[in-house]
C-alpha positions in Angstrom: 16.6 29.5 -35.6 14.9 28.1 -38.6 11.1 28.2 -38.7 9.0 25.4 -40.7 5.7 26.5 -42.2 2.8 23.9 -42.5 0.0 25.5 -44.6 1.4 29.1 -44.0 1.4 28.6 -40.1 4.5 29.3 -38.5 5.9 26.1 -36.2 8.3 27.6 -33.6 10.1 25.1 -31.6 9.6 25.2 -27.9 11.3 23.5 -25.1 10.2 20.0 -24.2 7.4 19.8 -21.7 8.3 17.5 -18.7 6.9 14.0 -19.0 3.5 13.7 -17.0 4.0 10.8 -14.4 1.1 8.4 -14.1 -0.8 8.6 -11.1 0.8 5.8 -9.6 4.1 7.0 -10.1 2.9 10.5 -8.2 1.3 8.4 -5.3 4.6 6.4 -4.9 6.6 9.6 -4.8 4.3 11.5 -2.6 4.3 8.7 0.0 7.9 7.7 -0.4 8.9 9.3 3.0 6.2 7.6 4.7 6.8 4.4 3.1 10.3 4.6 3.9 9.4 5.1 7.8 7.2 2.2 7.9 9.7 0.1 6.2 12.4 1.4 8.8 10.2 0.6 11.7 9.0 -2.8 10.6 12.7 -3.9 10.1 13.3 -3.3 13.5 11.7 -7.0 14.3 13.7 -9.8 13.8 11.5 -12.0 11.6 13.8 -15.5 12.6 12.7 -14.9 16.0 9.2 -16.4 16.9 8.2 -13.7 19.5 9.5 -10.8 17.5 7.9 -12.4 14.4 4.4 -12.6 16.3 5.0 -9.1 17.2 5.5 -8.0 13.6 2.4 -9.9 12.8 0.3 -8.3 15.4 1.2 -4.9 14.4 0.3 -5.6 10.6 -2.9 -6.9 11.9 -3.6 -3.9 14.0 -3.4 -2.0 10.8 -4.3 -4.3 7.9 -7.4 -5.9 9.5 -9.4 -2.6 10.3 -8.3 -1.4 6.9 -9.8 -4.2 5.0 -13.1 -4.1 7.2 -13.3 -0.5 6.4 -12.2 -1.0 2.7 -14.1 -3.8 1.3 -11.8 -4.6 -1.6 -14.6 -6.1 -3.7 -16.1 -2.7 -3.8 -13.5 -1.7 -6.0 -13.7 -4.4 -8.4 -9.8 -5.1 -7.6 -8.3 -8.6 -8.7 -7.1 -9.3 -4.8 -8.6 -10.9 -1.9 -8.5 -9.8 1.7 -5.4 -11.1 3.7 -7.0 -10.7 7.3 -7.9 -14.4 7.3 -4.2 -15.2 6.8 -3.0 -12.9 9.5 -5.4 -14.2 12.0 -4.3 -18.0 11.1 -0.8 -17.3 11.7 -1.4 -15.4 14.9 -3.4 -18.4 16.2 -0.6 -20.8 15.2 1.8 -18.2 17.2 -0.5 -18.5 20.3 -1.3 -14.5 19.8 -4.9 -13.4 20.0 -5.7 -11.0 17.2 -5.0 -7.3 18.5 -7.9 -5.1 19.4 -8.6 -2.3 17.4 -11.6 0.3 16.8 -13.5 0.1 13.5 -12.1 2.9 11.3 -14.0 6.1 10.9 -12.0 7.6 7.8 -14.2 9.3 4.7 -15.7 6.9 2.6 -15.2 8.2 -0.7 -14.3 5.9 -3.4 -10.8 7.9 -3.7 -10.0 7.2 0.0 -10.7 3.7 -0.6 -8.2 3.4 -3.8 -5.5 5.4 -2.0 -5.5 2.7 1.2 -5.9 0.0 -1.5 -2.8 1.2 -3.0 -0.9 0.8 0.2 -2.2 -2.6 1.3 -2.0 -4.1 -1.9 1.3 -3.0 -2.6 2.5 -4.2 0.7 2.2 -7.6 -0.7 5.4 -7.0 -2.9 7.3 -6.3 0.3 5.7 -9.1 2.0 7.1 -11.7 -0.8 10.6 -10.5 0.2 10.5 -10.4 4.0 9.1 -14.1 3.5 12.8 -15.1 2.6 13.8 -14.2 6.2 10.8 -16.3 8.0 12.0 -19.8 8.8 10.0 -22.5 7.2 8.4 -23.9 10.4 6.6 -20.6 11.1 3.3 -20.0 10.2 3.5 -18.0 6.6 0.0 -17.7 5.3 0.1 -13.8 5.5 3.3 -13.1 4.1 3.0 -15.8 1.4 -0.1 -14.3 0.2 1.5 -12.5 -2.8 0.2 -11.3 -5.7 -0.4 -13.8 -8.8 1.1 -12.9 -11.9 -0.2 -10.0 -13.4 -2.4 -8.7 -10.8 -0.3 -5.8 -9.3 -0.5 -4.4 -13.0 -3.8 -4.6 -12.9 -4.3 -2.8 -9.6 -2.1 0.0 -11.1 -4.0 0.3 -14.4 -7.4 0.5 -12.5 -5.9 3.1 -10.3 -5.1 5.0 -13.1 -8.2 4.5 -15.0 -10.0 6.1 -11.9 -7.5 8.6 -11.5 -7.7 10.1 -14.7 -11.7 9.7 -14.6 -11.6 11.5 -11.1 -9.7 14.6 -11.7 -7.2 16.3 -9.4 -9.6 16.6 -6.7 -10.1 12.8 -6.7 -6.2 12.1 -6.7 -5.7 14.4 -3.8 -8.1 12.6 -1.6 -6.3 9.2 -2.6 -2.8 10.7 -1.8 -4.2 11.6 1.7 -5.6 8.3 2.0 -2.4 6.6 1.2 -0.5 8.9 3.6 -3.2 8.2 6.3 -2.9 4.4 5.5 1.1 4.4 6.1 0.6 6.4 9.2 -1.7 3.7 10.5 1.0 1.0 10.0 3.6 3.1 11.5 1.6 3.6 14.7 0.9 0.0 14.9 4.4 -0.8 14.4 5.3 1.8 17.4 2.8 0.0 19.5 4.5 -3.2 19.1 7.8 -1.7 20.1 9.4 -0.4 17.2 11.2 3.0 17.5 11.4 6.0 15.4 14.6 7.1 14.4 
């Protein structure tokens, strides 16, 4: 092994350190099992069947509406608008009432709000893909509420900034909140008839 010296200081080659993940990559990996479970449950609803589609939207409403009421997206300064009204419009068009829910009593720390926001804003991406399976004559306001160009990248950049500023404790709180949000979606899907495993 050769040593390189710079101003009489030996520089010894070392093994490369692993590349550090951005926080949005960490939260994505950490919540992958929860995300996959929720996708599998909601994938059981036939979006081409009007009644099953209404069940699908009801399950989303039972999760999204209370999260948005608790979260108040504007408080995070995100370039996103709530989708609760779009869900209500679609359910009304399908003759379904908004599902009943209790207000959330989750911790109201900023990190918790960011963790939940990561989940609900990320779900817009999946919604755009699911929209392809919904007949054109069905109400489609909710799944059609996609991110304008660049908005999702802006959400991830803002999340990264806050995670860097908040440190490891902040990041752990955000991860727990994201998992809690996925669990709410999972439970809502099951309540509307989806089955585990």
